[in-house]
A tleap script that builds the chain and sets N, CA, C and O, in Angstrom:
source leaprc.protein.ff14SB
mol = sequence {
  NMET LYS VAL ILE THR ILE GLU SER GLU ALA
  TYR LYS SER LEU VAL ARG LYS ILE GLU ARG
  ILE HIE SER GLU MET LYS LYS GLN ALA LYS
  GLU ASN ALA THR PRO GLN PRO ASN PRO SER
  GLU VAL TRP VAL SER ASP GLN GLU ALA ALA
  THR ILE LEU GLN VAL SER ARG ARG THR MET
  GLN ARG LEU ARG SER ASN GLY ASN ILE THR
  TYR SER ILE ARG GLY ASN LYS ALA TRP TYR
  THR LEU ALA GLU VAL LYS ARG LEU LEU SER
  GLY ARG VAL VAL LYS THR ILE ASN LYS LYS
  GLU ALA SER HIE CGLU
}
set mol.1.N position { 0.846 -1.155 0.000 }
set mol.1.CA position { 0.000 0.000 0.000 }
set mol.1.C position { 0.902 1.232 0.000 }
set mol.1.O position { 1.894 1.295 0.727 }
set mol.2.N position { 0.534 2.215 -0.837 }
set mol.2.CA position { 1.289 3.456 -0.898 }
set mol.2.C position { 0.720 4.449 0.096 }
set mol.2.O position { -0.494 4.497 0.293 }
set mol.3.N position { 1.548 5.217 0.708 }
set mol.3.CA position { 1.126 6.279 1.612 }
set mol.3.C position { 1.394 7.594 0.900 }
set mol.3.O position { 2.509 7.865 0.455 }
set mol.4.N position { 0.339 8.409 0.800 }
set mol.4.CA position { 0.468 9.711 0.156 }
set mol.4.C position { 0.256 10.773 1.215 }
set mol.4.O position { -0.698 10.716 1.991 }
set mol.5.N position { 1.146 11.729 1.237 }
set mol.5.CA position { 1.003 12.808 2.216 }
set mol.5.C position { 0.709 14.104 1.476 }
set mol.5.O position { 1.268 14.376 0.413 }
set mol.6.N position { -0.194 14.905 2.069 }
set mol.6.CA position { -0.493 16.228 1.523 }
set mol.6.C position { -0.531 17.211 2.678 }
set mol.6.O position { -0.664 16.835 3.842 }
set mol.7.N position { -0.413 18.460 2.329 }
set mol.7.CA position { -0.430 19.498 3.359 }
set mol.7.C position { -1.807 19.558 3.994 }
set mol.7.O position { -2.810 19.221 3.366 }
set mol.8.N position { -1.842 19.986 5.226 }
set mol.8.CA position { -3.073 20.075 6.002 }
set mol.8.C position { -4.116 20.958 5.303 }
set mol.8.O position { -5.286 20.580 5.231 }
set mol.9.N position { -3.716 22.110 4.794 }
set mol.9.CA position { -4.652 23.025 4.125 }
set mol.9.C position { -5.222 22.395 2.855 }
set mol.9.O position { -6.404 22.571 2.562 }
set mol.10.N position { -4.410 21.670 2.105 }
set mol.10.CA position { -4.883 21.005 0.891 }
set mol.10.C position { -5.909 19.929 1.251 }
set mol.10.O position { -6.912 19.766 0.557 }
set mol.11.N position { -5.652 19.193 2.344 }
set mol.11.CA position { -6.582 18.168 2.814 }
set mol.11.C position { -7.913 18.793 3.224 }
set mol.11.O position { -8.977 18.300 2.850 }
set mol.12.N position { -7.850 19.883 3.997 }
set mol.12.CA position { -9.070 20.556 4.444 }
set mol.12.C position { -9.859 21.086 3.259 }
set mol.12.O position { -11.086 20.989 3.243 }
set mol.13.N position { -9.186 21.638 2.280 }
set mol.13.CA position { -9.844 22.143 1.079 }
set mol.13.C position { -10.539 21.007 0.333 }
set mol.13.O position { -11.668 21.166 -0.131 }
set mol.14.N position { -9.875 19.876 0.219 }
set mol.14.CA position { -10.453 18.708 -0.444 }
set mol.14.C position { -11.698 18.215 0.290 }
set mol.14.O position { -12.696 17.876 -0.346 }
set mol.15.N position { -11.650 18.172 1.605 }
set mol.15.CA position { -12.791 17.735 2.409 }
set mol.15.C position { -13.969 18.693 2.216 }
set mol.15.O position { -15.107 18.242 2.087 }
set mol.16.N position { -13.719 20.002 2.196 }
set mol.16.CA position { -14.789 20.987 1.989 }
set mol.16.C position { -15.456 20.789 0.630 }
set mol.16.O position { -16.680 20.864 0.517 }
set mol.17.N position { -14.653 20.536 -0.394 }
set mol.17.CA position { -15.208 20.314 -1.730 }
set mol.17.C position { -16.076 19.061 -1.753 }
set mol.17.O position { -17.159 19.059 -2.338 }
set mol.18.N position { -15.599 18.003 -1.117 }
set mol.18.CA position { -16.385 16.764 -1.059 }
set mol.18.C position { -17.699 17.001 -0.317 }
set mol.18.O position { -18.741 16.493 -0.730 }
set mol.19.N position { -17.660 17.762 0.766 }
set mol.19.CA position { -18.876 18.061 1.528 }
set mol.19.C position { -19.848 18.893 0.701 }
set mol.19.O position { -21.057 18.674 0.771 }
set mol.20.N position { -19.340 19.848 -0.083 }
set mol.20.CA position { -20.210 20.660 -0.953 }
set mol.20.C position { -20.869 19.780 -2.011 }
set mol.20.O position { -22.063 19.911 -2.282 }
set mol.21.N position { -20.088 18.890 -2.603 }
set mol.21.CA position { -20.648 17.979 -3.611 }
set mol.21.C position { -21.724 17.101 -2.978 }
set mol.21.O position { -22.784 16.893 -3.568 }
set mol.22.N position { -21.457 16.596 -1.799 }
set mol.22.CA position { -22.413 15.740 -1.089 }
set mol.22.C position { -23.706 16.495 -0.784 }
set mol.22.O position { -24.799 15.974 -1.009 }
set mol.23.N position { -23.584 17.714 -0.275 }
set mol.23.CA position { -24.797 18.475 0.058 }
set mol.23.C position { -25.575 18.836 -1.208 }
set mol.23.O position { -26.806 18.859 -1.184 }
set mol.24.N position { -24.886 19.117 -2.304 }
set mol.24.CA position { -25.568 19.414 -3.568 }
set mol.24.C position { -26.303 18.189 -4.087 }
set mol.24.O position { -27.414 18.303 -4.605 }
set mol.25.N position { -25.693 17.021 -3.952 }
set mol.25.CA position { -26.351 15.782 -4.386 }
set mol.25.C position { -27.584 15.500 -3.540 }
set mol.25.O position { -28.608 15.074 -4.073 }
set mol.26.N position { -27.507 15.731 -2.229 }
set mol.26.CA position { -28.671 15.536 -1.354 }
set mol.26.C position { -29.783 16.495 -1.731 }
set mol.26.O position { -30.954 16.115 -1.753 }
set mol.27.N position { -29.420 17.746 -2.030 }
set mol.27.CA position { -30.403 18.763 -2.412 }
set mol.27.C position { -31.107 18.352 -3.703 }
set mol.27.O position { -32.330 18.463 -3.800 }
set mol.28.N position { -30.349 17.877 -4.695 }
set mol.28.CA position { -30.942 17.440 -5.958 }
set mol.28.C position { -31.823 16.217 -5.764 }
set mol.28.O position { -32.868 16.098 -6.403 }
set mol.29.N position { -31.413 15.314 -4.895 }
set mol.29.CA position { -32.216 14.116 -4.630 }
set mol.29.C position { -33.557 14.497 -4.020 }
set mol.29.O position { -34.587 13.912 -4.356 }
set mol.30.N position { -33.543 15.490 -3.111 }
set mol.30.CA position { -34.799 15.952 -2.504 }
set mol.30.C position { -35.717 16.573 -3.542 }
set mol.30.O position { -36.924 16.331 -3.536 }
set mol.31.N position { -35.143 17.374 -4.433 }
set mol.31.CA position { -35.935 18.046 -5.463 }
set mol.31.C position { -36.527 17.054 -6.447 }
set mol.31.O position { -37.636 17.256 -6.941 }
set mol.32.N position { -35.797 15.979 -6.738 }
set mol.32.CA position { -36.246 14.999 -7.722 }
set mol.32.C position { -37.145 13.918 -7.140 }
set mol.32.O position { -37.749 13.144 -7.882 }
set mol.33.N position { -37.235 13.861 -5.814 }
set mol.33.CA position { -38.074 12.839 -5.180 }
set mol.33.C position { -39.530 13.115 -5.501 }
set mol.33.O position { -40.011 14.239 -5.352 }
set mol.34.N position { -40.225 12.081 -5.941 }
set mol.34.CA position { -41.647 12.246 -6.237 }
set mol.34.C position { -42.434 12.062 -4.951 }
set mol.34.O position { -42.260 11.060 -4.258 }
set mol.35.N position { -43.294 13.010 -4.624 }
set mol.35.CA position { -44.080 12.879 -3.401 }
set mol.35.C position { -45.098 11.747 -3.531 }
set mol.35.O position { -45.635 11.488 -4.608 }
set mol.36.N position { -45.344 11.088 -2.418 }
set mol.36.CA position { -46.329 10.012 -2.386 }
set mol.36.C position { -47.723 10.628 -2.485 }
set mol.36.O position { -48.018 11.617 -1.815 }
set mol.37.N position { -48.579 10.039 -3.325 }
set mol.37.CA position { -49.929 10.591 -3.447 }
set mol.37.C position { -50.714 10.407 -2.154 }
set mol.37.O position { -50.516 9.440 -1.418 }
set mol.38.N position { -51.597 11.345 -1.900 }
set mol.38.CA position { -52.454 11.294 -0.726 }
set mol.38.C position { -53.493 10.186 -0.940 }
set mol.38.O position { -54.234 10.235 -1.922 }
set mol.39.N position { -53.567 9.182 -0.044 }
set mol.39.CA position { -54.515 8.074 -0.236 }
set mol.39.C position { -55.972 8.518 -0.350 }
set mol.39.O position { -56.790 7.807 -0.934 }
set mol.40.N position { -56.299 9.678 0.197 }
set mol.40.CA position { -57.689 10.138 0.099 }
set mol.40.C position { -57.969 10.761 -1.272 }
set mol.40.O position { -59.114 11.092 -1.580 }
set mol.41.N position { -56.925 10.922 -2.095 }
set mol.41.CA position { -57.115 11.486 -3.430 }
set mol.41.C position { -56.940 10.446 -4.536 }
set mol.41.O position { -57.178 10.741 -5.708 }
set mol.42.N position { -56.526 9.237 -4.172 }
set mol.42.CA position { -56.335 8.168 -5.154 }
set mol.42.C position { -57.594 7.301 -5.159 }
set mol.42.O position { -58.030 6.814 -4.116 }
set mol.43.N position { -58.166 7.117 -6.343 }
set mol.43.CA position { -59.381 6.321 -6.472 }
set mol.43.C position { -59.058 4.970 -7.081 }
set mol.43.O position { -58.256 4.879 -8.011 }
set mol.44.N position { -59.685 3.908 -6.555 }
set mol.44.CA position { -59.509 2.560 -7.095 }
set mol.44.C position { -60.876 2.008 -7.480 }
set mol.44.O position { -61.898 2.361 -6.892 }
set mol.45.N position { -60.866 1.139 -8.478 }
set mol.45.CA position { -62.116 0.558 -8.960 }
set mol.45.C position { -62.625 -0.506 -7.989 }
set mol.45.O position { -61.942 -0.890 -7.038 }
set mol.46.N position { -63.828 -0.962 -8.256 }
set mol.46.CA position { -64.443 -2.016 -7.455 }
set mol.46.C position { -63.572 -3.267 -7.461 }
set mol.46.O position { -63.344 -3.877 -6.416 }
set mol.47.N position { -63.088 -3.644 -8.636 }
set mol.47.CA position { -62.246 -4.845 -8.765 }
set mol.47.C position { -60.927 -4.671 -8.017 }
set mol.47.O position { -60.480 -5.594 -7.336 }
set mol.48.N position { -60.295 -3.496 -8.135 }
set mol.48.CA position { -59.035 -3.244 -7.435 }
set mol.48.C position { -59.231 -3.291 -5.922 }
set mol.48.O position { -58.417 -3.864 -5.198 }
set mol.49.N position { -60.320 -2.682 -5.451 }
set mol.49.CA position { -60.606 -2.687 -4.012 }
set mol.49.C position { -60.846 -4.113 -3.521 }
set mol.49.O position { -60.370 -4.495 -2.452 }
set mol.50.N position { -61.586 -4.898 -4.303 }
set mol.50.CA position { -61.858 -6.289 -3.927 }
set mol.50.C position { -60.556 -7.084 -3.864 }
set mol.50.O position { -60.386 -7.931 -2.986 }
set mol.51.N position { -59.648 -6.816 -4.782 }
set mol.51.CA position { -58.354 -7.511 -4.797 }
set mol.51.C position { -57.528 -7.131 -3.576 }
set mol.51.O position { -56.934 -7.993 -2.929 }
set mol.52.N position { -57.491 -5.843 -3.264 }
set mol.52.CA position { -56.721 -5.379 -2.102 }
set mol.52.C position { -57.263 -6.004 -0.821 }
set mol.52.O position { -56.501 -6.461 0.031 }
set mol.53.N position { -58.591 -6.016 -0.697 }
set mol.53.CA position { -59.227 -6.550 0.512 }
set mol.53.C position { -59.338 -8.076 0.501 }
set mol.53.O position { -59.687 -8.687 1.512 }
set mol.54.N position { -59.041 -8.683 -0.643 }
set mol.54.CA position { -59.149 -10.132 -0.821 }
set mol.54.C position { -60.567 -10.623 -0.535 }
set mol.54.O position { -60.785 -11.577 0.212 }
set mol.55.N position { -61.514 -9.936 -1.157 }
set mol.55.CA position { -62.923 -10.329 -1.051 }
set mol.55.C position { -63.509 -10.358 -2.461 }
set mol.55.O position { -62.877 -9.911 -3.418 }
set mol.56.N position { -64.715 -10.886 -2.574 }
set mol.56.CA position { -65.381 -10.927 -3.876 }
set mol.56.C position { -66.036 -9.576 -4.171 }
set mol.56.O position { -66.189 -8.731 -3.289 }
set mol.57.N position { -66.411 -9.402 -5.425 }
set mol.57.CA position { -67.108 -8.162 -5.789 }
set mol.57.C position { -68.492 -8.130 -5.145 }
set mol.57.O position { -69.020 -7.053 -4.871 }
set mol.58.N position { -69.076 -9.283 -4.906 }
set mol.58.CA position { -70.373 -9.350 -4.211 }
set mol.58.C position { -70.221 -8.846 -2.783 }
set mol.58.O position { -71.102 -8.155 -2.271 }
set mol.59.N position { -69.109 -9.187 -2.136 }
set mol.59.CA position { -68.850 -8.689 -0.789 }
set mol.59.C position { -68.693 -7.171 -0.817 }
set mol.59.O position { -69.131 -6.479 0.102 }
set mol.60.N position { -68.068 -6.658 -1.872 }
set mol.60.CA position { -67.945 -5.193 -2.008 }
set mol.60.C position { -69.335 -4.569 -2.081 }
set mol.60.O position { -69.584 -3.530 -1.469 }
set mol.61.N position { -70.236 -5.196 -2.825 }
set mol.61.CA position { -71.617 -4.704 -2.921 }
set mol.61.C position { -72.272 -4.712 -1.540 }
set mol.61.O position { -72.967 -3.765 -1.171 }
set mol.62.N position { -72.048 -5.777 -0.785 }
set mol.62.CA position { -72.618 -5.892 0.555 }
set mol.62.C position { -72.060 -4.797 1.473 }
set mol.62.O position { -72.799 -4.211 2.264 }
set mol.63.N position { -70.759 -4.525 1.363 }
set mol.63.CA position { -70.147 -3.471 2.174 }
set mol.63.C position { -70.760 -2.111 1.841 }
set mol.63.O position { -70.991 -1.290 2.729 }
set mol.64.N position { -71.021 -1.882 0.551 }
set mol.64.CA position { -71.663 -0.616 0.149 }
set mol.64.C position { -73.082 -0.541 0.686 }
set mol.64.O position { -73.488 0.475 1.248 }
set mol.65.N position { -73.834 -1.621 0.512 }
set mol.65.CA position { -75.239 -1.641 0.939 }
set mol.65.C position { -75.382 -1.446 2.437 }
set mol.65.O position { -76.314 -0.785 2.895 }
set mol.66.N position { -74.457 -2.023 3.207 }
set mol.66.CA position { -74.513 -1.913 4.669 }
set mol.66.C position { -73.916 -0.611 5.187 }
set mol.66.O position { -73.946 -0.344 6.388 }
set mol.67.N position { -73.377 0.192 4.289 }
set mol.67.CA position { -72.788 1.463 4.711 }
set mol.67.C position { -71.427 1.307 5.379 }
set mol.67.O position { -70.987 2.196 6.108 }
set mol.68.N position { -70.765 0.192 5.135 }
set mol.68.CA position { -69.456 -0.048 5.753 }
set mol.68.C position { -68.321 0.646 5.025 }
set mol.68.O position { -67.236 0.814 5.583 }
set mol.69.N position { -68.558 1.054 3.778 }
set mol.69.CA position { -67.516 1.699 2.993 }
set mol.69.C position { -68.148 2.820 2.160 }
set mol.69.O position { -69.221 2.655 1.581 }
set mol.70.N position { -67.468 3.939 2.116 }
set mol.70.CA position { -67.967 5.038 1.286 }
set mol.70.C position { -67.444 4.852 -0.126 }
set mol.70.O position { -66.353 4.321 -0.337 }
set mol.71.N position { -68.235 5.296 -1.084 }
set mol.71.CA position { -67.890 5.072 -2.482 }
set mol.71.C position { -68.498 6.166 -3.352 }
set mol.71.O position { -69.270 7.005 -2.888 }
set mol.72.N position { -68.131 6.128 -4.606 }
set mol.72.CA position { -68.666 7.058 -5.591 }
set mol.72.C position { -69.026 6.258 -6.829 }
set mol.72.O position { -68.299 5.342 -7.211 }
set mol.73.N position { -70.134 6.595 -7.453 }
set mol.73.CA position { -70.527 5.925 -8.691 }
set mol.73.C position { -70.202 6.865 -9.842 }
set mol.73.O position { -70.698 7.991 -9.904 }
set mol.74.N position { -69.367 6.386 -10.746 }
set mol.74.CA position { -69.033 7.147 -11.954 }
set mol.74.C position { -69.044 6.176 -13.123 }
set mol.74.O position { -68.384 5.138 -13.095 }
set mol.75.N position { -69.798 6.528 -14.141 }
set mol.75.CA position { -69.874 5.660 -15.318 }
set mol.75.C position { -70.387 4.275 -14.997 }
set mol.75.O position { -69.881 3.285 -15.524 }
set mol.76.N position { -71.390 4.195 -14.136 }
set mol.76.CA position { -71.993 2.920 -13.712 }
set mol.76.C position { -70.998 1.987 -13.028 }
set mol.76.O position { -71.206 0.774 -12.997 }
set mol.77.N position { -69.925 2.543 -12.483 }
set mol.77.CA position { -68.935 1.741 -11.747 }
set mol.77.C position { -68.745 2.355 -10.369 }
set mol.77.O position { -68.809 3.573 -10.203 }
set mol.78.N position { -68.512 1.505 -9.395 }
set mol.78.CA position { -68.231 1.974 -8.035 }
set mol.78.C position { -66.734 2.243 -7.901 }
set mol.78.O position { -65.900 1.453 -8.344 }
set mol.79.N position { -66.419 3.369 -7.285 }
set mol.79.CA position { -65.030 3.764 -7.044 }
set mol.79.C position { -64.858 4.080 -5.572 }
set mol.79.O position { -65.767 4.605 -4.930 }
set mol.80.N position { -63.679 3.757 -5.038 }
set mol.80.CA position { -63.389 3.957 -3.619 }
set mol.80.C position { -62.066 4.707 -3.501 }
set mol.80.O position { -61.175 4.548 -4.336 }
set mol.81.N position { -61.947 5.525 -2.459 }
set mol.81.CA position { -60.639 6.140 -2.222 }
set mol.81.C position { -59.740 5.082 -1.595 }
set mol.81.O position { -60.202 4.196 -0.876 }
set mol.82.N position { -58.463 5.192 -1.880 }
set mol.82.CA position { -57.509 4.249 -1.317 }
set mol.82.C position { -57.497 4.343 0.208 }
set mol.82.O position { -57.299 3.340 0.894 }
set mol.83.N position { -57.708 5.544 0.732 }
set mol.83.CA position { -57.753 5.726 2.189 }
set mol.83.C position { -58.904 4.923 2.790 }
set mol.83.O position { -58.760 4.332 3.860 }
set mol.84.N position { -60.044 4.901 2.103 }
set mol.84.CA position { -61.204 4.165 2.605 }
set mol.84.C position { -60.948 2.660 2.575 }
set mol.84.O position { -61.327 1.944 3.502 }
set mol.85.N position { -60.311 2.187 1.518 }
set mol.85.CA position { -59.977 0.759 1.418 }
set mol.85.C position { -58.983 0.393 2.509 }
set mol.85.O position { -59.114 -0.654 3.144 }
set mol.86.N position { -57.987 1.251 2.733 }
set mol.86.CA position { -56.999 0.987 3.792 }
set mol.86.C position { -57.673 0.975 5.162 }
set mol.86.O position { -57.318 0.168 6.022 }
set mol.87.N position { -58.641 1.864 5.367 }
set mol.87.CA position { -59.365 1.901 6.646 }
set mol.87.C position { -60.061 0.569 6.891 }
set mol.87.O position { -60.014 0.020 7.992 }
set mol.88.N position { -60.701 0.062 5.854 }
set mol.88.CA position { -61.395 -1.215 5.976 }
set mol.88.C position { -60.394 -2.351 6.172 }
set mol.88.O position { -60.648 -3.285 6.933 }
set mol.89.N position { -59.283 -2.270 5.499 }
set mol.89.CA position { -58.252 -3.299 5.610 }
set mol.89.C position { -57.694 -3.352 7.023 }
set mol.89.O position { -57.500 -4.434 7.577 }
set mol.90.N position { -57.434 -2.190 7.607 }
set mol.90.CA position { -56.883 -2.183 8.969 }
set mol.90.C position { -57.899 -2.701 9.977 }
set mol.90.O position { -57.511 -3.223 11.022 }
set mol.91.N position { -59.183 -2.572 9.692 }
set mol.91.CA position { -60.225 -3.084 10.574 }
set mol.91.C position { -60.332 -4.593 10.540 }
set mol.91.O position { -60.956 -5.197 11.413 }
set mol.92.N position { -59.719 -5.214 9.523 }
set mol.92.CA position { -59.792 -6.667 9.373 }
set mol.92.C position { -58.603 -7.369 10.008 }
set mol.92.O position { -58.510 -8.595 9.944 }
set mol.93.N position { -57.695 -6.620 10.619 }
set mol.93.CA position { -56.512 -7.221 11.223 }
set mol.93.C position { -56.922 -8.001 12.464 }
set mol.93.O position { -57.643 -7.495 13.323 }
set mol.94.N position { -56.452 -9.233 12.542 }
set mol.94.CA position { -56.762 -10.095 13.679 }
set mol.94.C position { -55.460 -10.341 14.422 }
set mol.94.O position { -54.473 -10.788 13.838 }
set mol.95.N position { -55.467 -10.046 15.711 }
set mol.95.CA position { -54.284 -10.284 16.528 }
set mol.95.C position { -54.189 -11.762 16.837 }
set mol.95.O position { -55.159 -12.385 17.270 }
set mol.96.N position { -53.007 -12.317 16.611 }
set mol.96.CA position { -52.824 -13.723 16.959 }
set mol.96.C position { -52.262 -13.794 18.368 }
set mol.96.O position { -51.483 -12.935 18.782 }
set mol.97.N position { -52.654 -14.805 19.085 }
set mol.97.CA position { -52.185 -14.990 20.452 }
set mol.97.C position { -51.075 -16.012 20.433 }
set mol.97.O position { -51.222 -17.102 19.881 }
set mol.98.N position { -49.980 -15.655 21.032 }
set mol.98.CA position { -48.840 -16.561 21.160 }
set mol.98.C position { -49.280 -17.749 22.010 }
set mol.98.O position { -49.882 -17.562 23.068 }
set mol.99.N position { -48.988 -18.959 21.564 }
set mol.99.CA position { -49.404 -20.164 22.294 }
set mol.99.C position { -48.879 -20.160 23.719 }
set mol.99.O position { -49.559 -20.620 24.637 }
set mol.100.N position { -47.668 -19.641 23.908 }
set mol.100.CA position { -47.061 -19.580 25.232 }
set mol.100.C position { -47.861 -18.644 26.140 }
set mol.100.O position { -48.084 -18.941 27.314 }
set mol.101.N position { -48.298 -17.485 25.565 }
set mol.101.CA position { -49.079 -16.529 26.355 }
set mol.101.C position { -50.450 -17.081 26.679 }
set mol.101.O position { -50.970 -16.863 27.773 }
set mol.102.N position { -51.046 -17.803 25.719 }
set mol.102.CA position { -52.387 -18.344 25.908 }
set mol.102.C position { -52.410 -19.399 27.011 }
set mol.102.O position { -53.398 -19.513 27.737 }
set mol.103.N position { -51.344 -20.161 27.140 }
set mol.103.CA position { -51.313 -21.209 28.157 }
set mol.103.C position { -51.189 -20.630 29.562 }
set mol.103.O position { -51.499 -21.317 30.536 }
set mol.104.N position { -50.746 -19.395 29.686 }
set mol.104.CA position { -50.590 -18.758 30.997 }
set mol.104.C position { -51.883 -18.118 31.487 }
set mol.104.O position { -51.983 -17.723 32.649 }
set mol.105.N position { -52.860 -18.018 30.615 }
set mol.105.CA position { -54.114 -17.347 31.015 }
set mol.105.C position { -55.066 -18.272 31.704 }
set mol.105.O position { -56.156 -17.856 32.096 }
savepdb mol mol.pdb
quit
């Protein structure tokens, strides 16, 4: 391995340049980052919602009829906001009980 020595001021100058390049790259990355769409502004079709929720389209109809999910009818098709589908999805989460914990109860 070769050892290269440089003056302290030259080293400090090099480090400052590297830091400027790094901060400029971070700034450009922030500017180029695409913002995530707001789930309440993204609409999904009946079929897409059924796929996300892993239910049938008939179940989607039942959810609409029972008032469990808000929707919009456009062009004779039901549409749901992604936020509404996620709300329903989070309501379907079932906590599993650890067998070890269950035996202690």
